[in-house]
C-alpha positions as CSV (number, residue, x, y, z in Angstrom):
1,M,1.6,-23.9,-9.1
2,A,3.4,-21.2,-10.9
3,Q,7.2,-20.7,-10.7
4,P,8.8,-17.4,-11.0
5,F,11.8,-16.7,-12.9
6,A,15.2,-16.0,-11.5
7,L,16.0,-12.3,-11.2
8,G,18.8,-12.4,-13.8
9,Q,16.5,-14.0,-16.2
10,V,14.5,-10.7,-16.7
11,R,15.9,-7.5,-17.5
12,L,14.2,-4.0,-17.9
13,T,14.8,-2.0,-20.9
14,A,14.3,1.7,-21.5
15,S,11.3,2.8,-19.3
16,R,10.5,4.7,-16.3
17,W,11.1,1.3,-14.6
18,L,14.6,1.1,-15.5
19,D,15.1,4.7,-14.6
20,N,14.0,4.0,-11.2
21,Q,16.2,0.9,-10.8
22,N,19.0,3.1,-12.3
23,R,18.7,5.8,-9.7
24,T,18.5,3.2,-6.8
25,G,21.7,1.7,-8.2
26,N,23.4,5.0,-8.1
27,Y,22.8,5.2,-4.6
28,L,23.7,1.6,-3.7
29,R,27.0,2.3,-5.4
30,F,27.6,5.5,-3.5
31,V,27.0,4.7,0.0
32,D,29.7,4.4,2.5
33,V,29.7,0.7,3.9
34,D,31.8,1.9,6.8
35,R,29.3,4.3,7.9
36,L,26.5,1.7,8.0
37,L,28.8,-0.5,10.0
38,Y,29.2,2.3,12.7
39,N,26.7,0.8,15.2
40,F,27.4,-2.8,14.7
41,R,31.2,-2.3,15.5
42,A,30.4,-0.1,18.4
43,N,27.9,-2.5,20.1
44,H,30.2,-5.4,19.2
45,R,33.1,-3.5,20.9
46,L,35.2,-2.9,17.8
47,S,36.8,0.1,16.5
48,T,34.5,2.1,14.3
49,G,37.5,3.1,12.1
50,G,37.0,6.8,12.1
51,A,33.7,6.4,10.3
52,A,30.9,8.9,11.0
53,A,27.7,7.6,12.5
54,T,24.8,7.9,10.5
55,G,21.3,9.5,11.4
56,G,17.7,9.0,11.5
57,W,16.7,5.6,12.2
58,D,20.1,4.4,12.2
59,A,21.5,7.1,14.8
60,P,23.5,5.5,17.7
61,T,20.8,6.5,20.0
62,F,17.6,5.2,18.0
63,P,16.0,2.3,19.6
64,F,15.9,-0.1,16.5
65,R,19.3,1.0,14.7
66,T,20.7,-1.4,12.5
67,H,17.5,-2.6,10.8
68,V,18.3,-1.1,7.5
69,Q,21.5,-2.8,6.9
70,G,19.8,-6.1,6.1
71,H,17.8,-4.1,3.5
72,F,21.2,-3.0,1.7
73,L,22.4,-6.5,1.7
74,T,19.3,-7.6,-0.1
75,A,19.4,-4.6,-2.5
76,W,23.1,-5.1,-3.4
77,A,22.6,-8.9,-3.9
78,Q,19.4,-8.4,-6.2
79,L,21.2,-5.8,-8.2
80,Y,24.2,-8.0,-8.7
81,A,21.8,-10.7,-9.7
82,V,19.7,-8.6,-12.2
83,T,22.9,-6.6,-13.7
84,G,26.0,-8.2,-12.6
85,D,26.9,-5.1,-10.8
86,T,30.5,-5.9,-9.3
87,V,30.4,-2.7,-7.2
88,C,27.2,-3.8,-5.4
89,R,28.6,-7.3,-5.0
90,D,31.9,-6.2,-3.5
91,K,30.0,-3.9,-1.1
92,A,27.9,-6.7,-0.1
93,T,30.6,-9.0,0.6
94,Y,32.6,-6.3,2.3
95,M,29.7,-5.6,4.7
96,V,29.4,-9.3,5.5
97,A,33.1,-9.9,6.2
98,E,32.9,-7.0,8.7
99,L,29.8,-8.2,10.3
100,A,31.6,-11.5,10.6
101,K,34.2,-9.7,12.9
102,C,31.5,-8.4,14.9
103,Q,29.8,-11.7,15.4
104,A,33.1,-13.3,16.2
105,N,33.7,-10.8,19.0
106,N,30.6,-11.7,21.0
107,S,32.4,-13.2,23.9
108,A,34.5,-10.1,24.4
109,A,31.2,-7.9,23.9
110,G,29.3,-10.0,26.5
111,F,26.9,-11.2,24.1
112,N,26.0,-15.0,23.3
113,T,27.3,-17.0,20.5
114,G,25.7,-15.9,16.9
115,Y,24.2,-12.7,18.1
116,L,24.6,-9.7,15.7
117,S,23.0,-6.4,16.4
118,G,23.6,-2.6,16.9
119,Y,22.1,-2.6,20.5
120,P,22.7,-4.9,23.5
121,E,21.2,-8.3,23.9
122,S,19.7,-7.5,27.0
123,D,17.0,-5.8,25.0
124,F,15.8,-9.3,24.1
125,T,15.9,-10.2,27.7
126,A,13.7,-7.2,28.6
127,L,11.5,-8.1,25.7
128,E,11.0,-11.7,27.0
129,Q,10.2,-10.4,30.5
130,G,7.8,-7.8,29.2
131,T,9.8,-4.8,30.7
132,L,11.2,-3.5,27.3
133,T,10.2,0.2,27.4
134,N,12.8,2.0,25.2
135,G,10.7,1.8,22.0
136,N,12.9,-1.1,20.5
137,V,11.4,-3.9,18.3
138,P,14.3,-6.4,18.4
139,Y,13.1,-9.3,16.2
140,Y,12.1,-6.8,13.6
141,T,15.7,-5.9,13.1
142,V,17.1,-9.4,13.3
143,H,14.7,-10.3,10.6
144,K,16.1,-7.8,8.3
145,T,19.7,-9.1,8.9
146,L,18.6,-12.6,8.5
147,A,17.0,-11.8,5.1
148,G,19.9,-9.9,3.9
149,L,22.5,-12.7,4.9
150,L,20.2,-15.1,3.0
151,D,20.0,-13.0,0.0
152,V,23.7,-12.4,-0.3
153,W,24.1,-16.3,0.1
154,R,21.4,-17.0,-2.6
155,H,22.3,-14.3,-5.0
156,I,26.0,-14.0,-4.6
157,G,26.9,-17.3,-3.4
158,S,28.9,-16.2,-0.1
159,T,29.4,-19.1,2.0
160,Q,30.4,-16.5,4.8
161,A,27.1,-15.0,4.7
162,R,25.7,-18.7,5.0
163,D,27.7,-19.5,8.0
164,M,26.9,-16.2,9.7
165,L,23.1,-16.8,8.8
166,F,23.2,-20.1,10.3
167,A,24.9,-18.7,13.5
168,L,22.3,-16.0,14.0
169,A,19.3,-18.2,13.3
170,G,20.7,-20.7,15.9
171,W,20.8,-18.0,18.4
172,V,17.2,-17.2,17.7
173,D,16.6,-20.9,17.9
174,R,18.2,-21.2,21.4
175,R,16.6,-17.9,22.6
176,T,13.0,-18.8,21.8
177,S,13.3,-22.5,22.5
178,R,13.6,-21.9,26.4
179,L,10.3,-19.8,26.4
180,S,7.0,-21.5,27.0
181,S,4.2,-21.0,24.6
182,Q,2.4,-18.4,26.6
183,Q,5.7,-16.4,26.9
184,M,6.3,-16.6,23.3
185,Q,2.9,-15.4,22.4
186,A,3.2,-12.4,24.8
187,M,6.4,-11.4,23.1
188,L,4.9,-11.7,19.7
189,G,2.7,-8.5,20.6
190,T,5.7,-6.5,19.9
191,E,6.5,-6.2,16.1
192,F,9.0,-8.9,14.8
193,G,9.0,-8.3,11.2
194,G,8.7,-11.7,9.0
195,M,10.6,-13.8,11.3
196,N,8.1,-16.8,10.4
197,A,8.7,-16.0,6.6
198,V,12.7,-15.6,6.7
199,L,13.1,-18.9,8.9
200,T,10.7,-20.9,6.6
201,D,12.7,-19.7,3.6
202,L,15.9,-20.9,5.4
203,S,14.2,-24.3,6.0
204,S,13.3,-24.4,2.3
205,Q,16.7,-23.4,1.2
206,T,18.5,-26.0,3.2
207,G,15.8,-28.8,3.6
208,D,16.5,-28.6,7.4
209,T,13.1,-28.9,9.2
210,R,14.7,-27.4,12.4
211,W,14.4,-23.8,10.9
212,L,10.7,-24.5,10.0
213,A,10.0,-25.3,13.8
214,V,11.6,-22.2,14.8
215,A,9.6,-20.2,12.3
216,Q,6.3,-21.6,13.6
217,R,7.0,-20.2,17.1
218,F,6.5,-16.9,15.6
219,D,2.8,-17.8,14.4
220,H,1.1,-14.9,15.9
221,A,-2.2,-16.6,17.3
222,A,-4.0,-13.3,18.0
223,V,-3.6,-12.3,14.4
224,F,-3.7,-15.7,12.8
225,D,-6.9,-17.2,14.6
226,P,-9.4,-14.4,13.3
227,L,-7.9,-14.5,9.8
228,A,-8.3,-18.4,9.7
229,A,-11.9,-17.7,10.5
230,N,-12.1,-15.0,7.7
231,Q,-12.8,-12.4,10.4
232,D,-11.8,-8.7,9.8
233,R,-10.1,-7.6,13.1
234,L,-7.7,-5.2,11.5
235,N,-9.2,-1.9,12.9
236,G,-6.6,-0.3,14.9
237,L,-3.7,-2.7,14.4
238,H,-0.2,-1.4,13.2
239,A,-0.4,-2.2,9.7
240,N,3.2,-3.2,8.4
241,T,3.5,-5.4,11.7
242,Q,0.8,-7.7,10.2
243,V,1.6,-8.0,6.4
244,P,5.1,-9.8,6.9
245,K,3.2,-12.3,9.2
246,W,0.8,-13.0,6.3
247,I,3.7,-13.6,3.8
248,G,5.1,-16.0,6.4
249,A,2.0,-17.9,6.4
250,A,1.9,-18.3,2.8
251,R,5.5,-19.8,2.8
252,E,4.5,-21.9,5.9
253,F,1.9,-23.4,3.8
254,K,4.2,-24.2,0.7
255,A,6.6,-25.8,3.3
256,T,3.9,-27.7,5.2
257,G,0.8,-28.2,3.1
258,T,-1.3,-27.3,6.0
259,T,-4.3,-25.6,4.6
260,R,-4.8,-23.3,7.6
261,Y,-1.8,-21.2,6.5
262,R,-3.2,-20.9,3.2
263,D,-6.4,-19.7,4.3
264,I,-4.8,-17.2,6.8
265,A,-2.7,-15.6,3.8
266,T,-5.7,-15.6,1.3
267,N,-8.4,-14.2,3.8
268,A,-5.7,-11.5,4.8
269,W,-5.2,-10.6,1.1
270,D,-8.8,-10.5,0.4
271,I,-9.7,-8.4,3.5
272,C,-6.9,-6.1,3.0
273,V,-7.5,-5.6,-0.7
274,G,-11.3,-5.4,-0.6
275,S,-12.0,-3.3,2.5
276,H,-8.6,-1.2,3.6
277,T,-7.2,-0.2,0.2
278,Y,-7.2,3.0,-1.6
279,A,-7.4,3.4,-5.2
280,I,-3.6,3.6,-5.5
281,G,-3.2,0.2,-4.0
282,G,-1.8,1.3,-0.8
283,N,-3.5,0.9,2.7
284,S,-3.3,2.4,6.2
285,Q,-3.5,5.8,7.7
286,A,-0.9,7.0,10.3
287,E,0.4,3.4,9.7
288,H,-2.5,1.9,11.1
289,F,-5.4,0.0,9.5
290,R,-8.8,1.8,10.2
291,A,-12.3,0.3,10.3
292,P,-13.3,-1.5,7.1
293,N,-14.3,0.5,4.2
294,V,-13.6,3.9,5.6
295,I,-11.5,5.2,2.8
296,A,-13.0,8.5,2.0
297,G,-12.9,9.1,5.7
298,Y,-9.1,8.9,5.9
299,L,-7.8,11.0,2.9
300,N,-5.0,12.4,4.9
301,K,-1.5,13.3,4.4
302,D,-0.1,10.2,6.2
303,T,-1.8,7.5,4.0
304,C,-0.3,4.4,2.2
305,E,2.8,3.8,4.1
306,S,5.3,2.4,1.5
307,C,6.3,-0.6,3.4
308,N,2.9,-1.9,3.5
309,T,2.5,-1.8,-0.1
310,V,5.9,-3.4,-0.9
311,N,4.9,-6.2,1.4
312,M,1.5,-6.7,-0.1
313,L,3.2,-7.1,-3.3
314,T,5.2,-9.8,-2.0
315,L,2.2,-11.5,-0.7
316,T,0.4,-11.1,-4.0
317,R,3.2,-13.0,-5.5
318,E,3.2,-15.7,-3.1
319,L,-0.6,-16.3,-3.4
320,F,-0.2,-16.1,-7.3
321,E,2.2,-18.9,-7.1
322,L,-0.5,-21.1,-5.4
323,D,-3.3,-20.1,-7.7
324,P,-2.0,-18.6,-11.2
325,D,-5.6,-18.7,-12.5
326,R,-6.7,-15.8,-10.4
327,A,-6.1,-12.8,-12.6
328,A,-7.4,-10.4,-9.7
329,L,-4.2,-10.8,-7.9
330,F,-2.2,-9.2,-10.5
331,D,-4.9,-6.6,-11.3
332,Y,-4.2,-5.7,-7.8
333,Y,-0.3,-6.1,-8.1
334,E,-0.3,-3.8,-11.3
335,R,-2.5,-1.1,-9.6
336,A,-0.3,-0.7,-6.5
337,W,3.2,-1.3,-8.4
338,L,2.3,1.4,-11.1
339,N,0.3,4.0,-9.1
340,Q,2.1,4.0,-5.8
341,M,5.5,2.4,-6.0
342,I,6.8,3.9,-9.4
343,G,6.0,7.3,-8.0
344,Q,7.5,6.6,-4.4
345,Q,10.7,7.6,-5.8
346,N,11.9,11.0,-6.5
347,P,12.7,11.4,-10.3
348,A,14.6,14.5,-9.7
349,D,17.1,12.8,-7.2
350,D,19.8,10.9,-9.0
351,H,20.1,8.8,-5.8
352,G,16.3,7.8,-6.0
353,H,15.1,8.8,-2.5
354,V,11.7,7.7,-1.6
355,T,8.7,8.8,0.5
356,Y,7.5,7.2,3.6
357,F,3.9,8.0,3.1
358,T,1.9,8.8,-0.2
359,P,-0.4,11.7,0.9
360,L,-4.0,11.4,-0.4
361,S,-5.4,14.5,1.1
362,P,-6.8,17.1,-1.1
363,G,-4.1,19.3,-2.3
364,G,-1.5,16.5,-1.1
365,R,2.1,16.7,-2.3
366,R,4.9,14.0,-2.4
367,G,7.9,15.1,-0.6
368,V,5.7,17.4,1.6
369,G,3.8,16.2,4.8
370,P,4.5,13.9,7.7
371,A,7.9,12.3,8.0
372,W,10.3,10.7,9.8
373,G,13.9,11.7,10.6
374,G,13.7,15.3,9.5
375,G,12.8,15.0,5.7
376,T,10.1,14.1,3.7
377,W,12.1,12.5,0.9
378,S,14.8,10.1,2.2
379,T,18.2,11.2,2.3
380,D,21.8,9.7,2.0
381,Y,22.6,9.4,5.6
382,G,20.0,11.2,7.6
383,T,16.7,9.1,7.4
384,F,17.1,5.2,7.1
385,W,13.2,4.8,7.8
386,C,11.6,1.4,7.1
387,C,10.3,2.6,3.9
388,Q,13.8,3.7,2.8
389,G,15.0,0.2,3.2
390,T,12.1,-1.6,1.5
391,G,12.3,1.1,-1.3
392,L,15.9,-0.1,-1.9
393,E,14.6,-3.7,-2.3
394,M,11.7,-2.7,-4.3
395,H,13.7,-0.6,-7.0
396,T,16.0,-3.4,-7.4
397,R,13.5,-6.1,-8.3
398,L,10.9,-4.3,-10.2
399,M,11.4,-7.1,-12.9
400,N,10.6,-10.0,-10.7
401,S,6.9,-10.4,-11.5
402,L,6.5,-9.7,-15.1
403,Y,6.5,-13.2,-16.2
404,F,6.0,-16.6,-14.4
405,H,5.9,-20.1,-15.9
406,R,4.0,-23.3,-15.2
407,D,6.0,-26.3,-16.7
408,N,6.2,-25.0,-20.3
409,T,3.6,-22.4,-20.3
410,L,4.7,-18.9,-20.3
411,I,2.4,-16.3,-18.0
412,V,2.7,-12.7,-19.0
413,N,1.1,-10.7,-16.1
414,L,2.6,-7.3,-16.7
415,F,3.4,-5.1,-19.7
416,V,6.6,-3.5,-19.4
417,P,9.7,-3.0,-21.9
418,S,11.8,-6.2,-20.9
419,V,13.7,-9.1,-22.0
420,L,13.1,-12.5,-20.7
421,T,15.8,-15.3,-21.2
422,W,14.3,-18.7,-20.6
423,T,17.5,-20.1,-20.2
424,E,16.3,-23.7,-19.5
425,R,14.5,-23.7,-22.9
426,G,17.0,-21.5,-24.9
427,M,14.3,-18.9,-25.7
428,T,14.1,-15.4,-25.4
429,V,10.9,-13.2,-25.1
430,T,11.3,-9.4,-25.9
431,Q,8.4,-7.2,-24.9
432,T,8.1,-3.6,-26.4
433,T,5.6,-1.3,-25.4
434,S,4.9,2.2,-24.3
435,Y,2.0,1.1,-22.0
436,P,0.0,2.6,-20.2
437,T,0.4,5.5,-22.7
438,S,-0.6,3.1,-25.3
439,D,-3.1,0.2,-24.9
440,T,-0.8,-2.1,-26.8
441,T,2.4,-4.4,-26.3
442,T,4.2,-6.8,-28.4
443,L,5.9,-9.9,-27.4
444,Q,8.4,-11.4,-29.9
445,V,9.8,-15.0,-29.2
446,T,13.3,-15.9,-30.6
447,G,15.6,-18.8,-30.2
448,N,14.5,-22.3,-29.5
449,V,10.7,-21.7,-29.7
450,G,9.8,-24.8,-31.6
451,G,7.0,-27.0,-30.6
452,T,3.6,-26.5,-29.2
453,W,3.2,-24.6,-25.9
454,A,1.0,-22.0,-24.5
455,M,1.4,-18.4,-23.7
456,R,-1.1,-17.1,-21.1
457,I,-1.7,-13.2,-21.0
458,R,-3.5,-11.5,-18.2
459,I,-6.6,-9.7,-19.5
460,P,-7.2,-7.1,-16.8
461,S,-10.6,-6.5,-15.4
462,W,-10.7,-2.9,-16.6
463,T,-10.5,-3.5,-20.3
464,S,-13.2,-4.5,-22.7
465,G,-12.7,-5.7,-26.3
466,A,-9.1,-7.0,-25.7
467,T,-7.6,-8.8,-28.7
468,V,-4.4,-11.0,-29.2
469,S,-2.9,-11.2,-32.5
470,V,0.1,-13.2,-33.8
471,N,2.0,-11.8,-36.7
472,G,-0.6,-9.3,-37.5
473,V,-3.7,-11.9,-37.5
474,V,-6.1,-11.5,-34.5
475,Q,-6.4,-15.0,-32.8
476,P,-9.9,-16.7,-32.2
477,L,-9.4,-16.9,-28.3
478,T,-11.5,-16.1,-25.2
479,A,-10.1,-12.8,-23.7
480,T,-12.6,-12.3,-20.8
481,P,-11.7,-9.3,-18.7
482,G,-10.4,-10.4,-15.3
483,S,-9.1,-13.6,-16.7
484,Y,-6.2,-15.1,-18.7
485,A,-6.3,-15.6,-22.4
486,T,-4.5,-18.7,-23.4
487,L,-2.5,-18.5,-26.8
488,S,-1.6,-22.2,-27.7
489,R,0.1,-22.9,-31.0
490,S,3.2,-24.3,-32.8
491,W,5.7,-21.4,-32.6
492,T,8.4,-20.4,-35.0
493,S,11.4,-18.2,-33.9
494,G,10.4,-14.6,-34.8
495,D,6.7,-15.0,-34.1
496,T,5.2,-11.7,-32.6
497,V,2.2,-11.5,-30.4
498,T,0.3,-8.1,-30.1
499,V,-1.8,-7.7,-27.2
500,R,-4.4,-4.7,-27.2
501,L,-6.2,-3.6,-24.1
502,P,-8.5,-0.8,-24.7
503,M,-8.6,1.7,-21.9
504,R,-11.3,3.9,-20.7
505,I,-12.2,6.3,-17.8
506,I,-13.7,4.6,-14.9
507,M,-14.5,6.3,-11.7
508,R,-13.3,4.1,-8.6
509,A,-15.6,5.2,-5.9
510,A,-14.4,4.9,-2.3
511,N,-15.9,2.0,-0.3
512,D,-17.7,4.5,2.2
513,N,-18.9,7.0,0.0
514,P,-20.3,6.7,-3.5
515,N,-19.8,10.5,-4.2
516,V,-16.1,10.5,-3.6
517,A,-14.0,8.8,-6.3
518,A,-10.7,8.4,-8.1
519,I,-10.3,8.6,-11.9
520,T,-8.8,5.8,-13.5
521,Y,-7.7,5.4,-17.2
522,G,-7.1,1.7,-17.6
523,P,-4.6,0.7,-14.8
524,V,-3.7,4.4,-14.3
525,V,-5.0,6.5,-11.5
526,L,-5.2,10.0,-12.7
527,S,-4.5,13.1,-10.5
528,G,-5.3,16.7,-10.9
529,N,-2.4,19.3,-11.0
530,Y,-3.0,22.1,-8.7
531,G,0.3,23.8,-8.7
532,D,0.9,25.4,-5.3
533,S,-2.8,25.9,-4.8
534,A,-4.0,24.7,-1.3
535,L,-7.2,22.4,-1.2
536,S,-9.2,21.7,1.8
537,T,-11.8,19.3,0.3
538,P,-12.0,17.0,-2.8
539,P,-12.7,19.2,-5.7
540,A,-16.3,18.9,-7.2
541,L,-15.5,17.0,-10.4
542,T,-17.8,17.1,-13.5
543,T,-17.3,13.6,-14.7
544,S,-18.5,14.1,-18.0
545,S,-16.1,16.7,-18.7
546,I,-12.9,14.4,-18.7
547,R,-11.0,14.5,-21.9
548,R,-7.7,13.1,-23.3
549,T,-5.7,15.8,-24.9
550,S,-2.8,13.9,-26.3
551,S,-2.2,10.6,-28.0
552,S,1.6,10.5,-27.2
553,S,1.2,11.0,-23.4
554,L,-1.5,10.4,-20.8
555,A,-2.7,14.2,-20.5
556,F,-6.4,15.0,-19.9
557,T,-8.4,17.9,-18.7
558,A,-11.4,18.3,-16.8
559,T,-13.7,20.6,-15.1
560,A,-13.6,20.8,-11.3
561,D,-15.1,23.7,-9.1
562,G,-16.0,25.1,-12.2
563,S,-12.7,25.5,-13.5
564,T,-10.3,23.6,-15.8
565,V,-7.7,21.4,-14.5
566,N,-5.1,19.4,-16.0
567,L,-4.8,15.6,-15.2
568,G,-2.1,13.2,-15.4
569,P,-0.8,9.8,-14.2
570,F,-0.6,9.9,-10.3
571,H,2.9,8.3,-10.6
572,D,4.3,11.5,-12.4
573,A,2.6,13.7,-9.9
574,H,5.9,15.3,-8.5
575,G,6.7,19.0,-7.7
576,H,3.0,20.1,-7.4
577,N,-0.3,19.8,-5.2
578,Y,-2.5,17.2,-6.5
579,A,-6.1,15.9,-6.0
580,V,-6.6,12.1,-6.2
581,Y,-9.9,11.7,-4.9
582,W,-12.9,13.9,-6.2
583,N,-16.4,14.9,-5.1
584,T,-18.2,13.6,-8.1
585,G,-20.9,16.1,-7.7
586,A,-23.9,14.0,-6.2
587,T,-25.8,15.7,-3.5
588,V,-28.8,14.7,-1.4
589,R,-31.7,16.3,0.1
590,L,-32.9,15.6,3.7
591,A,-36.6,15.2,3.7
592,N,-38.4,15.2,7.2
593,A,-40.5,12.0,7.8
594,G,-43.0,13.9,9.7
595,S,-43.6,17.0,7.6
596,G,-42.3,16.0,4.2
597,L,-40.4,19.2,4.1
598,V,-36.7,19.6,3.4
599,L,-33.8,20.9,5.3
600,G,-32.3,24.2,4.1
601,I,-30.6,27.4,5.3
602,Q,-32.6,30.4,6.4
603,N,-32.6,33.0,3.7
604,M,-30.1,30.8,1.8
605,S,-27.4,32.4,4.1
606,T,-23.8,31.5,3.0
607,G,-22.6,32.9,6.6
608,D,-21.5,31.2,9.8
609,G,-24.5,30.8,12.0
610,G,-27.0,30.6,9.3
611,R,-30.0,28.6,11.0
612,A,-31.0,25.2,9.4
613,L,-34.9,25.1,8.8
614,Q,-37.4,23.2,6.9
615,W,-38.9,24.5,3.6
616,H,-40.7,23.6,0.6
617,D,-38.7,21.3,-1.7
618,S,-38.2,24.3,-4.1
619,G,-35.0,23.3,-5.9
620,T,-32.9,25.9,-4.3
621,A,-29.2,25.1,-3.8
622,D,-29.2,25.4,0.0
623,H,-31.5,22.3,0.1
624,N,-28.7,20.3,-1.5
625,W,-26.1,18.6,0.9
626,E,-22.9,16.8,0.2
627,M,-22.5,13.9,2.5
628,V,-18.6,13.9,3.3
629,A,-17.4,10.6,4.9
630,D,-15.5,11.1,8.2
631,G,-14.4,7.9,9.8
632,N,-17.6,6.2,10.7
633,A,-19.5,9.3,10.6
634,V,-20.5,11.9,7.9
635,R,-20.4,15.7,7.8
636,F,-23.3,17.5,5.8
637,R,-21.9,20.1,3.6
638,N,-24.3,22.7,2.2
639,A,-23.8,22.9,-1.6
640,H,-24.9,26.5,-1.5
641,S,-22.9,27.9,1.2
642,G,-20.0,25.3,1.6
643,K,-20.6,25.3,5.4
644,V,-21.3,22.3,7.5
645,L,-24.1,21.2,9.8
646,G,-23.4,21.6,13.4
647,V,-24.9,22.6,17.0
648,L,-24.7,26.2,18.4
649,N,-21.8,26.4,20.8
650,M,-21.4,22.8,20.6
651,S,-24.3,22.4,23.0
652,T,-25.4,19.2,24.4
653,D,-28.7,20.4,25.5
654,N,-32.1,19.3,24.2
655,D,-33.4,21.7,21.7
656,A,-29.9,23.4,21.1
657,T,-30.2,25.3,17.6
658,V,-28.7,23.4,14.5
659,L,-27.0,25.8,12.0
660,Q,-24.3,25.9,9.6
661,W,-20.6,26.8,10.2
662,S,-17.0,26.7,8.9
663,D,-15.6,23.2,8.8
664,N,-13.4,23.5,11.7
665,G,-13.2,19.7,12.7
666,T,-15.3,19.9,15.9
667,A,-17.1,16.9,17.0
668,D,-20.6,18.5,16.7
669,H,-20.0,18.6,12.9
670,R,-19.9,15.0,12.7
671,W,-23.3,12.8,12.4
672,T,-23.9,9.2,12.3
673,L,-26.8,7.5,10.3
674,L,-29.1,4.9,11.8
675,D,-30.9,3.2,9.3
676,Q,-34.5,2.4,10.7
677,G,-35.2,-0.2,7.9
678,D,-38.1,1.6,6.5
679,G,-36.5,4.0,4.2
680,T,-35.7,6.5,6.8
681,Y,-32.8,7.5,9.1
682,K,-32.1,8.8,12.5
683,I,-29.2,11.3,12.3
684,R,-27.4,11.4,15.5
685,N,-24.8,14.1,16.6
686,V,-21.5,12.7,17.5
687,H,-20.7,15.2,20.3
688,S,-24.1,15.4,22.1
689,G,-25.6,12.2,21.1
690,K,-28.8,13.9,20.4
691,L,-31.0,13.6,17.0
692,L,-31.5,16.1,14.3
693,A,-35.1,17.2,14.7
694,L,-37.4,19.9,14.5
695,A,-38.7,22.4,17.2
696,N,-41.7,21.4,18.9
697,N,-42.1,18.5,16.1
698,S,-43.5,21.3,13.8
699,T,-44.7,20.4,10.3
700,A,-44.8,24.3,9.4
701,V,-42.8,25.7,6.7
702,G,-39.8,27.7,8.3
703,A,-39.7,25.7,11.6
704,F,-36.1,25.6,12.7
705,A,-33.9,22.4,13.0
706,V,-32.8,21.5,16.6
707,Q,-31.3,18.5,18.3
708,A,-33.5,16.4,20.4
709,P,-33.6,13.2,22.5
710,D,-34.6,10.0,20.9
711,D,-38.4,10.1,21.9
712,G,-39.7,8.2,18.9
713,T,-41.3,11.0,17.1
714,A,-41.6,11.3,13.4
715,D,-39.5,14.4,13.2
716,N,-36.5,12.6,14.4
717,R,-36.5,10.8,11.2
718,W,-35.3,11.6,7.8
719,R,-35.4,10.4,4.3
720,I,-32.1,10.8,2.3
721,V,-33.0,11.5,-1.1
722,R,-30.4,11.6,-3.8
723,N,-30.3,14.3,-6.7
């Protein structure tokens, strides 16, 4: 196993990462703790002290108010551990002291011993009885409070936080111990955060197996059983409800050695990353998992909820500790950490406010689109979404995965300006780099570095020709992409390791459509700057036109839709509309199996209503079609007219006319492909259920396309011929 370094052992130096940390620190020092305490004090029948209530998800009437305070406790504690910030320490200890007064007033408030929340305990009774209808997710908020108290105890050393943590966890134990297994599993159908994770952490922290037993009550069989069998049943599930459970499974494996837990966590990661993850490393659309591999079909404004990505990064860390030879884990970690999380924060905001979703729709824009609580960037007091809370945590622990160690072996996972103080060995490692703008990083070791030991350096899967040098001399070691290069030597203080990871443009195709792809340069997803221009579809990119235009920045140009567009790192795409996914220019011809003729548009019309017909394959543009993924279906967009294939008046009748029309999202524009196993497909209309066919089974040039029943005739089958 690999071991992480403590937060205080790694610090960031000048970089975008440090800028993000500093902006979050500004907000953490600014926020009024008394306002954050309002709902706790009111619920536990204490004076609110004249403080104003907060808004958004922490408003006094919001169902699961007081979830965010646990995030604040964690973020304050982490920033104190990282930087020694005493303002953050004092805010954390003040909140803990005031929450202790709330917890101590439970009898007067009519609550049971140990309870601590911003809403009545009766919500838990309703949850247990299956009658909770107010939208609350009670254990979700309790998880945040437990985790925050645990972090204040661990990082600040607060015994008051420890005692409150034991009291609240004891309340959870008493509450859940009286439920049958069937009642408990029914209750787990309501989101409960990472209760299994935090209670396992408490068991590990104290050595008391009581808490592990409570944690295991939160093992959700409906989710765990399919994953243990490596089955992908994520479609339709609320995404961020699931990922914390997977983290808990990884920690339960560490605590118990039960391999089923390890399998659940590993399979969940493999399934999510392999089949449900966008190029930037995020997952989900409208907070939910969709069918496996339908990436291009869901390029919407509400993709990539930030909480999911934060939690996937945590899961990745957990799995890496178990399997530190698996470089793919940190290939993914870097992708999500660099492309989504660094850009989640608004660099123009001194308080470092963040997005809830990261839009991947054509012409998307950070800060514009669906949002909770009245704003697309979080605000000081008016939002308090889940993603604002996890954002506070994320940007106060950006350094926690740069380095690991396995006994005396140092593992270098990420390439960021930083200083590692390996206190136990009396050694310092200073990393200096402008990566990913450059492809090189240096690591200088100083202090008590004597003796022979190994440095293991991640060689990303996207590179080729990587080299590792020591004091300017290239070392004869294996640097295979997608692995770790091991540099073992007798070290001297001042030795400098230089790692070069050549970068190149690679198109990352969507799982469900090879003709829709994102542009990557090394680890960086590049996006197109479209200013304030609107886009309705992915721009048609000439991939051979991509050129880097600067050696000092990641500035590129390309030709898309016949015009030049500027490209840059997606994490820097702020203040303009962007394109992340592109139509890479491939089109197809639809050749009828009966006639051998290809589908086109009458008189090469570009207007709505142009009729589809069959014609000789003469190479005209109206014979070319783009297959645009749309969930589990496709839309056929004519390369000449830009219109999509549909059915006249959305008819469901036999022999209804097939024509082109503006892409207005009607169901008759969607078609499913049924592979016949002989190189042909039946193309079924989603609205009518009828097949794309030819009038009267005609083999004549100019015969019109219609929809027809599945009668087994050859004109119902089509060959998809790629251009």
